[in-house]
Backbone as a ProteinNet text record, in pm:
[ID]
protein_1_A
[PRIMARY]
MISFLIKYKKSILIITLAFFIGSIVYLGLDSYRQGAFSTTAASVGGTDISYRSLYKMSEDRASMLRNQGVDVDEDLMKFITQQTLSALISEEVLNQAAQNIGLHVADYEIAYDIQTAPQFNAGGQFNRIAYEYALKHSLGMTPAEFETQLRKTKLADRFRGVLYSHYKLTPEEIKYSYKIQHGNMKDFEKNKEDFASALLDTKMETAQQAFFDQFNNEVEIKTYLK
[TERTIARY]
4633.5	4411.8	4350.4	4457.5	4392.7	4384.1	4478.5	4474.8	4372.6	4363.7	4220.1	4119.3	4072.4	3950.4	3870.7	4042.2	4044.1	4028.7	4035.8	4049.1	3949.4	3885	3712.8	3577.1	3649.7	3503.2	3390.3	3363	3231.5	3189	3281.2	3212	3199.3	3255.2	3223.7	3121	3067.8	2908.9	2801.3	2821.1	2758.1	2722.3	2841.3	2851.8	2768.7	2792.1	2713.3	2568.6	2555.9	2412.9	2335.6	2431.3	2334.9	2286.1	2395.9	2361.3	2287.5	2257.7	2198.2	2078	2042	1921.9	1824.9	1672.2	1661.5	1567.7	1482.2	1328.6	1265.3	1099.4	1053	1084	1125.4	1189.1	1248.4	1419.3	1500.5	1615.6	1588.8	1626.5	1816.2	1897.4	2025.3	2058.9	1952.7	1937.5	1932.4	1995.2	1941	2031.3	2133.3	2259.9	2261.6	2185.2	2160.9	2110.5	2149.9	2083.5	2195.5	2162.1	2236	2336.8	2429.9	2493.4	2647.8	2773	2872.2	2950.4	2974.1	3072.9	2989.5	3052.2	3007.7	3089.1	3199.8	3297.3	3271.9	3300.6	3213.1	3267.4	3248.5	3343.1	3323	3223.5	3231.4	3118.3	3099.7	2958.2	2914.7	2795.5	2730	2714.6	2699.5	2621.2	2650.8	2733.4	2676.2	2652.1	2563.2	2506.1	2622.1	2631.6	2725.4	2674.9	2789.4	2763.3	2846.3	2837.8	2949.7	2991.2	3101.2	3165	3051.5	3039.1	2934.3	2798.8	2746.4	2669.8	2746.4	2893.9	2938.9	2981.8	3031.3	3066.6	2982.7	2895.5	2754.8	2703	2743.6	2677.6	2741.1	2878.3	3008.2	2971.6	2940.7	2985.4	2885.4	2755.4	2622	2626.5	2703.2	2703.1	2871.8	2966	3015.4	2959.5	2894.9	2802.9	2784.1	2651.9	2602.7	2687.1	2836.4	2945	2974	3009.4	3048.3	2918	2814.9	2647.6	2679.8	2750.6	2740	2914.6	2917.7	3050.2	3191.7	3193.9	3284.2	3422.8	3546.9	3636.1	3692.8	3541.6	3588.7	3752.5	3872.4	3958.2	4009.1	4114.8	4125.4	4116.8	4160.5	4143.8	3995.3	3960.1	3786.7	3706.2	3717.4	3684.6	3681.4	3784.3	3869.8	3712.3	3741.9	3658.2	3559.2	3473.1	3310.1	3279.1	3409.3	3392.9	3371.2	3514.5	3494.2	3321.1	3271	3158.6	3013.9	3056.6	2929.8	2949.3	3016.4	3058.7	3033.2	3011.7	3009	2831	2806.2	2633.4	2606	2645.2	2564.6	2562	2671.4	2714.8	2623.1	2564	2468.3	2331.9	2295	2186.4	2187.2	2254.3	2249.8	2278.2	2295.5	2258.8	2166.8	2136.9	1931.7	1877.5	1898.2	1796.8	1769.5	1876.7	1856.1	1869.9	1879.6	1849.7	1714.2	1562	1463.4	1469.6	1466.6	1453.4	1480.3	1540.1	1559.8	1465.9	1445.6	1274.6	1167.9	1182.3	1029.5	976.6	1030.2	998.8	1011.9	871.4	885.9	787.3	806	745.5	636.8	511.1	442.2	426.3	313.9	341.4	257.7	127.4	67.8	146.5	236.7	303.6	401.8	472.3	571.1	463.6	356.8	267.6	213.7	219.7	204.5	298.3	418	544.7	563.6	555.3	561.3	478.3	323.3	224.2	180.2	254.8	271.3	406.6	476.6	617.1	620	646	616.3	654.7	792.1	887.9	783.7	666.3	598.1	465.4	467.8	311.7	293.5	192.3	191.1	38.7	84.4	-85.1	-138.3	-83.2	-124.9	-175.2	-137.9	-168.4	-9.6	-96	50.3	21.8	143.4	137.5	222.2	229.1	243	351	330	444.6	554.6	488.7	602.3	737.9	650.1	729.9	851.5	776.5	866.5	967.9	915.4	1023.2	1127.2	1119.6	1193.2	1282.4	1239.5	1318.2	1419.2	1358.8	1469.7	1574.9	1553.4	1607.7	1673.7	1617.5	1726.3	1861.7	1737.9	1830.8	1859.1	1808.3	1888.9	1837.3	1724.6	1616.1	1494.1	1449	1299.8	1212.2	1104.5	1013.7	1027.9	1075.5	1092.4	1197.5	1259.2	1425.8	1459.1	1343.2	1329.2	1263.4	1180.8	1057.2	1113.8	1252.2	1302.8	1415.8	1456.4	1582.5	1479.6	1385.4	1281.2	1262.1	1187	1196.9	1259.6	1393.7	1502.7	1530.3	1559.3	1552.7	1462	1334.6	1247.4	1247.5	1307.4	1271	1408.5	1519.5	1678.5	1567.8	1523.2	1482.7	1343.2	1316.3	1234.8	1282.9	1396.5	1447.1	1538.5	1585	1669.1	1552.3	1427.3	1340.6	1294.6	1273.3	1264.7	1396.4	1512.5	1665.9	1651.8	1623.2	1596.4	1519.7	1400.9	1294.8	1331.2	1396.1	1430.7	1545.1	1618.4	1650.8	1600.1	1592	1490.7	1634.3	1564.7	1671.9	1534.4	1607.8	1508.8	1573.5	1462.8	1522.2	1617.1	1678.1	1813.2	1900	1870.2	2027.8	2073.2	1942.8	1969.5	2062.8	2021	2056.1	2226.6	2256.4	2371.4	2438.8	2414.3	2515.1	2558.3	2460.7	2496.3	2603.8	2585.3	2617.3	2787	2820.4	2928	2996.2	2910.9	2975.1	3067.2	2956.2	2991.9	3047.8	3076.2	3070.5	2997.7	2871.6	2779	2624.6	2531.8	2412.7	2379	2476.9	2450.4	2388.8	2284.4	2267.5	2139.6	2145.2	2074.3	1937.9	1855.9	1711.6	1720.4	1798.8	1831	1850.1	1957.4	2042.6	1963.9	1849.9	1845.1	1777.5	1714.8	1623.8	1733.5	1816.2	1991.6	2005.3	2094.7	2158.8	2071.1	1986.4	1951.7	1925.7	1853.3	1906.2	2022.1	2093.8	2231.7	2273.7	2247.3	2285.7	2219.5	2097.1	2028	2083.7	2074.2	2205.7	2293.2	2395.4	2521.2	2516.1	2387.9	2314.8	2251.4	2213.3	2174.1	2289.1	2405.2	2527.7	2561.9	2572.9	2611.9	2561.7	2398.9	2377.2	2331.4	2343.2	2376.5	2499.7	2630.8	2747.7	2731.9	2657	2681.6	2644	2516	2452.7	2527.1	2608	2633.4	2771	2870.8	2936.8	2926.3	2796.9	2706.2	2709.8	2621.3	2596.7	2700.4	2863.9	2974.4	2993.9	3020.7	3010.3	3016.1	2832.2	2773.5	2741.2	2780.2	2729.9	2892.4	2968.6	3061.9	3055.7	3066.2	3093.2	3291.7	3234.5	3407.5	3382.5	3528.8	3546.7	3631.4	3630.6	3797.7	3796.3	3754.9	3821.8	3894.5	4021.9	4143.7	4194
-1245	-1278.6	-1386.2	-1490.3	-1675.2	-1621.7	-1562.5	-1595.7	-1495.3	-1366	-1306	-1367	-1473.8	-1497.9	-1575.8	-1703	-1808.5	-1704.2	-1589.9	-1553	-1513.5	-1428.8	-1388.6	-1395.4	-1590.8	-1663.8	-1603.4	-1609.5	-1614.3	-1492.9	-1384.8	-1258.8	-1236.2	-1279.3	-1270.4	-1307.5	-1453.7	-1448.4	-1348.7	-1303.3	-1230.2	-1127.6	-1038.8	-942.3	-954.4	-1076.6	-1104.5	-1118.8	-1152	-1247.6	-1068.4	-966.5	-862.2	-791.2	-803.7	-701.8	-785.1	-866.5	-929.3	-1035.8	-1006.4	-1056.9	-934.1	-929.9	-796.2	-785.6	-699.9	-665.9	-563.5	-537.8	-442.4	-269.1	-296.4	-186.5	-188.9	-162.5	-220.1	-33	-68.3	8.5	84.1	-18.8	40	91.6	118.3	232	309.4	405.3	546.3	612.6	588	685.4	783.3	849.2	908.3	1014.3	1099.4	1223.9	1325	1492.6	1571.4	1576.8	1617.6	1659.7	1782.5	1820.3	1852.9	1769.6	1628.2	1553.6	1490.7	1588.8	1502	1500.4	1450	1461.8	1304.3	1318.3	1212.5	1054.1	937.9	862.6	789.8	817.6	737.5	779	833.3	832.9	795.9	778.7	695.4	804.1	746.3	885.9	1014.7	1058.8	1167	1221.9	1154.6	1112.7	1087	1142.1	1141.9	1048	957.8	883.4	906.8	979.8	1088.3	920.7	1000	927.3	944.4	1050.7	1027.5	880.1	893.6	800.5	665.4	664.5	477.7	513.5	575.1	526.8	528.5	596.8	591.8	439.3	385.2	219.4	138.3	148.3	46.8	59.9	161.8	124.4	54	60	-25.8	-162.4	-190.3	-281	-341	-288.8	-317.3	-339.9	-257.5	-270.9	-410.4	-430.1	-583	-674.4	-679.8	-793.6	-814.2	-645.5	-652.2	-722.8	-664.4	-713.2	-830	-979	-1090	-1172.1	-1073	-1132.2	-1137.2	-1028.4	-1108.9	-919.4	-985.5	-851.5	-811.6	-679.7	-564.7	-532.2	-566.4	-468.7	-393.5	-345	-271.3	-318.1	-493.3	-487.2	-510.2	-623.8	-592.3	-523.2	-379.4	-288.3	-255.2	-270.9	-204.3	-300.6	-387.3	-504.7	-470.7	-433.4	-387.8	-284.4	-191.8	-56.6	-39.4	-132.1	-201.9	-237.6	-360.5	-403.1	-340.9	-244.7	-111.8	-3.6	8.3	81.8	39.6	-122.3	-161.1	-208	-235.9	-215.1	-98.2	-0.9	169.9	179.6	174.8	189.3	97	-56.7	-125.2	-45.9	-46.8	14.5	144	269.9	333.5	338.6	195.3	156.8	118.7	47.5	-83.6	84.5	196.9	271.1	339	365.1	454.8	377.6	210.1	143.8	138.5	139.1	81.3	236.7	400.9	486.3	520.9	423.9	446.3	368.6	237.3	177.9	193.6	325.5	360.2	290.2	253.7	203.1	250.8	246.1	357.1	272.6	359.3	319.4	429.8	348.3	431.3	449.9	592.5	622.4	502.6	495.1	386.7	328.7	248.3	138.3	140.8	299	388.4	404.5	398.6	397.1	316.5	185.8	56.1	33.3	2.2	-41.6	-10.2	157.8	254.1	189.6	200.3	194.9	7.3	-107.5	-211.7	-211.8	-167.5	-237.9	-177.1	-314.3	-324	-228.1	-111.8	-51.3	104.1	81.4	223.8	228.2	81.6	118.1	92.3	145.1	88.8	20.1	-38.7	-122.5	-170.7	-218.4	-288.2	-213.5	-54.3	-16.2	154.1	176	248.3	402.8	438.6	591.8	681.6	769.4	895.4	924.2	955.8	957.1	913.7	773.1	655.9	609.5	668.9	684.1	811.6	883.4	1031.4	1012.4	923.5	950.2	852.6	742	622.4	683.1	751.2	792.7	893.5	987.3	1079	999.3	925.9	921.3	777.1	691.1	580.6	578.9	698.5	704.2	823.3	914.3	1068.3	1160.7	1086.9	1137.7	1183.7	1255	1335.4	1248.1	1202.6	1103	1111.1	1278.4	1315.9	1213.6	1168.4	1104.5	1005.4	947.8	819.1	731.6	807.3	801.1	736.8	851.9	867	745.6	718	598.8	478.7	470.6	320.6	330.4	451.5	418.2	354.6	411.7	379.4	237.3	186.2	40.8	-13.9	1.4	-81.9	-76.9	45.2	53.8	-16.6	-54	-81.1	-266.9	-357.6	-445.2	-466.8	-446.1	-474.6	-431.5	-392.6	-421.2	-524.2	-578.2	-712.3	-789.2	-759.3	-855.1	-920.2	-744	-777.3	-849.1	-793.7	-859.4	-1051.7	-1016.1	-1189.5	-1258.5	-1201.7	-1258.7	-1328.4	-1309.6	-1329.3	-1466.1	-1507.6	-1609.6	-1732.6	-1838.3	-1938.7	-2104.4	-2200.4	-2302.9	-2399	-2458.8	-2587.4	-2700.2	-2850.4	-2973.2	-3002.6	-2933.2	-3036.1	-2987.7	-2848.6	-2747	-2780.5	-2811.5	-2868.4	-3009.4	-3119.8	-3228.1	-3220.3	-3162.8	-3173.8	-3106	-2994.5	-2897.9	-3018.5	-3125.8	-3192.1	-3311.3	-3324.4	-3428.6	-3379.8	-3283.7	-3204.3	-3163.5	-3136.4	-3092.4	-3239	-3324.5	-3450.9	-3583.5	-3561.7	-3652.2	-3773.2	-3754.5	-3864.3	-3827.7	-3886.6	-3894.2	-3942.4	-4011.3	-4066.5	-3972	-4039.8	-3951.6	-3834.2	-3787.9	-3699.4	-3661.2	-3743.3	-3703.4	-3677.8	-3709.4	-3650.3	-3579.2	-3474.4	-3445.6	-3241.9	-3342.7	-3227.8	-3099.1	-3078.7	-2975.7	-2870.5	-2907.2	-2853.3	-2780.4	-2876.3	-2812.2	-2733.9	-2745	-2624.1	-2486.5	-2518.6	-2363.5	-2304.7	-2418.3	-2312.6	-2318.7	-2363.1	-2361.3	-2182.9	-2179.1	-2070.3	-1940.4	-1973.3	-1872.6	-1798.6	-1885.4	-1890	-1791.7	-1866.8	-1783.6	-1620.9	-1631.2	-1480.7	-1368.1	-1481.8	-1383.5	-1356.2	-1405.8	-1373.8	-1282.8	-1330.7	-1154.4	-1094.2	-1062.4	-923.9	-885.1	-900.7	-898.6	-888.1	-959.3	-865.9	-752.7	-749.1	-610.6	-502.8	-517.6	-386.3	-308.3	-460.9	-456.2	-359.8	-395.4	-343.4	-146.9	-168.4	-17.3	10.7	11.6	29.6	95.3	12	117.9	214.5	213.4	333.6	500.1	435.6	545.3	553.4	623	627.7	603.1	559.9	483.8	477.4	619.6	660.9	608.2	568.6	561.7	600.9	658.2	725.1	679.6	558.4	504.8	469.7	501.1	489.7	366.2
1998.1	2007.4	2025.6	1989.9	2060	2156.3	2250.8	2422.3	2428.4	2390.5	2410.4	2430.5	2331.4	2315.1	2368.5	2435.2	2527.8	2684.3	2709.6	2853.5	2840	2774.8	2798.8	2713.8	2696.3	2630.4	2653.1	2816.1	2866.1	2845.7	2889.9	2892.6	2762.7	2601.3	2492.1	2412.9	2508.1	2471.4	2501.4	2684	2729.2	2630.6	2583.5	2491.8	2360.5	2313.3	2207.9	2222.1	2318.5	2318.4	2351.4	2483.6	2457.3	2365.5	2266.3	2119.8	2075.9	2015.3	1951.5	1965.2	2081.1	2120.8	2158.5	2081.9	2061.4	2166.1	2208.7	2323.3	2258.2	2242.9	2194.9	2258.2	2417.7	2443.3	2520.6	2473.6	2544.5	2610.7	2750.5	2780.6	2799.9	2728.1	2731.9	2608	2499.2	2386.8	2470.7	2560.1	2599.2	2550.8	2452.8	2466	2392	2324.2	2205.1	2239.5	2385.1	2449.8	2364.6	2425.8	2422.5	2510.3	2489.7	2606.2	2583.9	2653.4	2641.1	2519.5	2603.9	2495.5	2337.6	2276.9	2140.7	2010.1	2058.2	1945.3	1878.7	1757.2	1680.3	1698.2	1681.4	1751.2	1593	1497.3	1331	1272.2	1153.4	1072.1	988.9	969.5	827.2	736.6	665.9	536.1	587.5	694.3	690.1	846.2	911.4	1022.2	1094.9	1216.3	1343.6	1449.7	1495.9	1586.3	1713.2	1823.9	1926.7	2045.8	2046.5	2170.5	2311.3	2297.8	2459.6	2419.1	2288.6	2268.3	2313.2	2250.7	2268.9	2386.5	2427.7	2620.8	2707.1	2690.8	2796.4	2760.9	2651.5	2629.5	2656.7	2667.5	2681.2	2781.6	2895.5	3025	3073.8	3024.6	3023.2	3013.5	2905.6	2871.2	2969.5	3032	3086.8	3279.2	3284.4	3456.9	3442.4	3312	3325.5	3338.3	3329.3	3344.4	3468	3488	3622	3774.3	3738.4	3836.7	3776.1	3682.7	3701	3687.8	3817.1	3841.4	3748.2	3646.9	3551	3551.6	3569.8	3628.6	3453.4	3436.2	3340	3320.3	3289.4	3260.7	3171.3	3168.5	3051.7	2878.2	2883.6	2791.1	2671.7	2834.8	2760.2	2737	2830.5	2821.7	2674.3	2616.1	2444.9	2327.5	2400	2339.9	2303.7	2469.8	2467.5	2393.7	2366.4	2296.6	2178.5	2124.3	1964.5	1914.7	1995.5	1967.6	1979.1	2088.7	2076.5	1981.4	1907.7	1848.1	1713.6	1687.8	1554.6	1566.5	1644.8	1726.5	1676.8	1677	1699.9	1510.1	1437.9	1312.8	1249	1285.1	1212.5	1234.6	1334	1342	1242.8	1242.3	1162.6	1055	998.4	875.6	783.7	948.8	880.7	861.6	1007.7	949.3	842.2	776.1	663.4	525.4	553	438.1	415.8	523.3	606.6	531	549.4	452.6	359	295	145.2	71	139.8	64.9	112.3	165.6	241.5	351.9	462.8	560.1	614	734	872.5	978.3	1114.8	1272.2	1238.1	1302.7	1266.6	1471	1483.9	1599.6	1718.3	1665.8	1716.1	1772.4	1672.7	1767.8	1832.7	1841.5	1963.9	2060.9	2059.5	2194	2246.4	2154.7	2234	2324.3	2223.6	2325.7	2438.8	2442.2	2545.8	2658.9	2645.9	2724.4	2804.3	2656.4	2757.1	2809.4	2833	2906.2	3075.6	3106.8	3247.5	3344.3	3287.5	3337.6	3337.7	3262.8	3248.5	3321.9	3393.5	3473.1	3595.4	3652.5	3809.7	3831.6	3905.3	3940.3	3852.2	3691.5	3587.9	3466	3507.1	3413.6	3348.3	3265	3191.2	3290	3293.2	3384.5	3344	3314.4	3236.3	3395.5	3456	3571.4	3601.5	3600.1	3647.7	3518.1	3374.8	3289.6	3238.7	3310.6	3311.2	3394.2	3502.8	3645	3586	3468.2	3484.5	3375.3	3268.6	3185.1	3262.3	3337.5	3399.4	3501.6	3558.9	3649.8	3669.4	3533	3535.5	3417.1	3270.8	3147.4	3166.9	3203.3	3205.6	3050.2	3017.6	2877.6	2875.4	2755.4	2773.8	2706.3	2725.3	2649.1	2479.9	2411.7	2321.9	2232.5	2332.3	2291.1	2259.2	2389.3	2395.6	2290.7	2304.6	2153.9	2023.1	1982.4	1833.8	1879.3	1967.9	1963	1960.8	2025.7	1998.9	1866.1	1786.5	1668.4	1585.9	1628.4	1564.6	1544.8	1699.3	1717	1628.3	1613.9	1553.8	1413	1390.2	1212.9	1187.1	1254	1189.4	1172	1286.5	1309.4	1148.8	1159.5	1081.3	924.8	923.7	777.7	798.2	918.8	905.8	893.4	902.6	880.8	759.7	657.3	545.4	488	475.2	463	421	558.5	592.6	532	504.8	489.9	328.1	229.3	67.4	93.2	248.1	212.8	305.2	242.6	279.7	296.5	326	315.2	276.8	139.3	55.5	172.2	103.9	221.3	123.7	-39	-16	-0.1	16	5.4	194.6	262.5	376.7	419.5	285.8	289.7	210.2	142.4	35.9	142.3	256.4	356.3	463.2	508	615.2	526.4	431.8	389.3	388.2	275.5	237.3	438.9	513.9	591.3	716.1	702	769	686.3	544.9	479.2	437.6	509.7	546.8	544.2	565.6	586.6	725.3	810.5	935.4	1016.9	1102.3	1231.3	1171.6	1054.9	919.9	1011.2	999.6	1064.1	1246.5	1299.3	1434.9	1437.3	1358.6	1353.9	1305	1229.2	1102.5	1160.4	1249.5	1281.5	1334.9	1387.6	1470.1	1355.3	1297.8	1163.3	1127.1	1045.1	959	1050.7	1173.3	1242.2	1198	1233.3	1258.2	1105.1	996.1	925.4	830.1	875.3	824.9	869.7	1022.1	1141	1005.5	953.4	912.1	775	728.7	606.3	613.8	715	749.8	756.9	830.9	904	753.6	703.2	502.4	431.9	449.2	393.9	458	581	622.3	598.6	623.3	578.4	398.6	301.9	165.6	189.1	224.2	250.9	303.9	447.5	454.2	393.4	277.6	235.6	79.6	85.3	-35.5	24.1	67.5	141.8	157.1	176.4	256.7	126.4	21.2	-142.6	-179.9	-133.2	-132.1	-87.5	35.4	134.5	226	259.9	347.9	484	503.2	632.1	765.4	818.1	881.8	1051.7	1081.2	1185	1257.7	1378.1	1428.2	1565.5	1647.3	1729.1	1777.1	1859.1	1889.1	1932.7
[MASK]
++++++++++++++++++++++++++++++++++++++++++++++++++++++++++++++++++++++++++++++++++++++++++++++++++++++++++++++++++++++++++++++++++++++++++++++++++++++++++++++++++++++++++++++++++++++++++++++++++++++++++++++++++++++++++++++++++

């Protein structure tokens, strides 16, 4: 496992950034479309994630790496697929949690994101023909399918924001953690900003993992990826 991580260190970093740096209109999440290949890869509280969705999104990630000169061999492809499934499960978990507490995404928000996306503009203005053409030829989706997925993505981001809003760092906590980690307060003022940012990231990751653990105790999550 260690040798695998060392070998693919650069590729893993690229994959991780691809998964966790969000954008308003993310064309990579196009894989939730109907098709003949619908065997279930995972289920979250009775909602299925199909193998077709999983493999389409995984191949998008692999293509991105290949375009950057990375040799995507069998081992790396397996890793990409596993990470993709985790991302899809996470999004579904956040969507269900958001719905449970009454969060929603209004129609005008979806319309605004689409109409201001440069991919769907012609001459500086939203163009319905350009929009439908891009979805059909680049994504293989209908407007209704794309808008449903966009709503899911935004709703997941909204719940994540609510979850993170409850966790903040106090000046005392930053100082205490710095001293524990470094053994003294040398260069604290110089390193405070970067240290606080890293500490907050760690706290957010811990908070999200705690939420997922609790969710998994209440809602059944099954994975079938071999």
